[in-house]
C-alpha positions, 0 to 999 in steps of 0.5 A: 071308309078308312079311319083317319084317327091315325094315333090310335092305329099302329104305325104303318097300318090301316083300319076301317072307320066302322063296321060294315056288314054289307062289304068285304075287303081283300088285301091280296088282289081278291084272292081272299076276302075279309069281313070289314071290322075296325081291327088294324091290318097291314097296309097292302099294295092295293086295297079292294072292296066289294058288296058281299053276295046275298044268298037269298032263298029258292022257290018250288022249282029250286030256283033262287029268289032274292039272290044278289051276286057280289059286286065288282071289286073297287079300289080304295084310295089310301092317303097318308091321313089313313096310315097309322102313327101309333107306337106303343110300349110292348115289353121292357128290358132291365139293365144295370146302369150303376155301376155300368155293366154291373151285376144284379147286386144289392145297392146297384142301380137298374134301369127299365128300357121300354121296348116299343112296337117299332124298332129303334123308336125314340121316345117323345113325350108329346107323341107317345105320352107319359110313361110310368113304372112299377117294380116288383120282386118275385115271391113265387116263381111257379105261381108267377106271383110278384110283390110290388116294391113300395116307392119304386116308381121311377125308370131307375131303381136302386136295389135296396129291398133286402127281401129281393135278395135271391129273387128276380126283379120285374118292371112294368111300364105303363104308357098313357098315350095322348089318344086316351088309351094306355099300353103296358109292357113288362120284363124280368131280370136275367138272374136273381139279385145277389148281396152287395159288397163293401169296401173301405178306404182303410181296412186296418184301423186303430182303436182310439183308446190309447190303453185298454185293460185285459179282460175288458170290453171293446167298443166298436164306437172306438174304432177309428173312422174310414170311408165305406163304400158299396160296389156302386161307389155309393158311400154307406154307413155299416154297423161295426162289430168285433169278432170277440169284444173281450180285450185279449192278453196283450197288445195285438191286432183283433178282428172286426167287421163292417156289417150292413143289411143286404151286403157281405160282411167286410172283414176289418183289422183293429190295432190295439196300441197298448194293453195293460193288466187289470189292477188286482182287487181283493177278489184275487186273495183266494188265489194269491194268498195262503189261507193257512193262517195258523201256520203264518206268523202273526200279522204276516201274509204268505203269497202262493206260487199262483201269485208268482205266475200272475206277475204280482207286485206288492207294496206297503207304501203304495210307492215301492213295489217288489215282485212277490216269491212263492211262499214269501211272508211279509209283515202287514201293519196297516196297508197293502197295495198290489199291482200286476207287472208287465209281462208277454201275454198270449197275444202280445205285450201286457204293460204294468197295471194300475195300483190297487187301492189299499186292500188292508181292510180285506185281509182278515182271513189271510193275516197269520195268527202264529207267533213264531217268526224265524226261518219259515215253518220248516226249521230243522232239516235232516236230509229230507226229514223236516221238523215243522212248528205250529202255534195254537192257543199258547202252545208251540207243537213240533211235528217230528219225523220218525228217527228224530228226537227233540232234546231241549228247548231254551229261551235266551237269557231267561229261565225256561221254567219261568215262561213255559213248560215242556212236555215229557217227549219235548214235542210241545212247549206251552206258555205260562199264563203269567208269562211277561209280554215281549219278544224272545229268542227260542232255540230248539235242539234236535238229534238224529244218528249222532247229529245235533242241530239247533235253530233259534226263532223269534217268538212275540208274546202278546196279551199274556201269550195270545 
């Protein structure tokens, strides 16, 4: 009567072998009676069975016809062979196992713990069968919709699906029992997955290039190496990035970070051992050289204040360098080399740049045309009033402030009339077309309020005054 297929009956319970519509059973000493079906039920102290009452019908005199009363109850013996042995998975728990007692963080390992129908049950693959696993992350909490994680089919799972961040995890355990049936239990995580954290053996690193150039580009590939791990102690290989990849103005420490999907960024400090200035090029001429070539002596260049502010050094032989001065004029023959001197930049010390190439071929717009060379453009000064000279088309023109008078021009050792003519107001001197080429000392005299001042300048006359 009782089933002996105990591996299909929950442990400690009973079940009838088959349906029997003629009988009924009681587990409470006849207080109530139940239909005999194949569902399992708890093992009672005593199991009673009897034949059910058959109601029958009534004749014309209202007397029962075909009525059969229920039989006296009989005890049903219960043997060990009738008591169920089946233990099945009913639920699952999710625990963080690496690191032990860790948080539900990206990169950590979680493990599914089966919950069985019997407390303290110890899994046995022979009697319990095989267990299989599927891991999911939550898509929609309200709709109870879950996304299965591809490849996650073991009892333990390393959280490595970035889409699961800020979502719950679920595990489904399927028990394939030797009795031919399958049983399923599942469980969800307590809380959501959070981003993992990175750490490094060293967070202050060096830039492997010994020297970098201001304004150049830093390469993350040149950050010195160290070992990176996540919070679980697993070695990882993050991507390194500079916060700003432009080389700053000075040797210093710059900010970088280690970045890896699923983890919070790890701040890094990268030390730049030496930063040097960039070698000047012809593109700097517009800022460093004056373009007023009509006022600059022939074959000379004039440096600007900006050249001084940018620590410019010059050389005509590429070996001996001199710091430039504002409005300084130097004669150029066939070579000009520049470099930037050492200085303290906004971020730290900047060392001297490399020497530029010979920049002479790019000087055409900056080489002076004026043939006067002596004392600079301001030749005569009365207090703050200045007479200035310019040269254009064989004519020297004096710009004379009010109250000052030019009294005469002289050419040392020569007759002025043989070389030039002076205007009636003595503000211009025009070289004669037949003037002999050469270098001459030209003196100009000026008068103001009883004071007479003169100055002598060197005039070089080429190609009949041109």
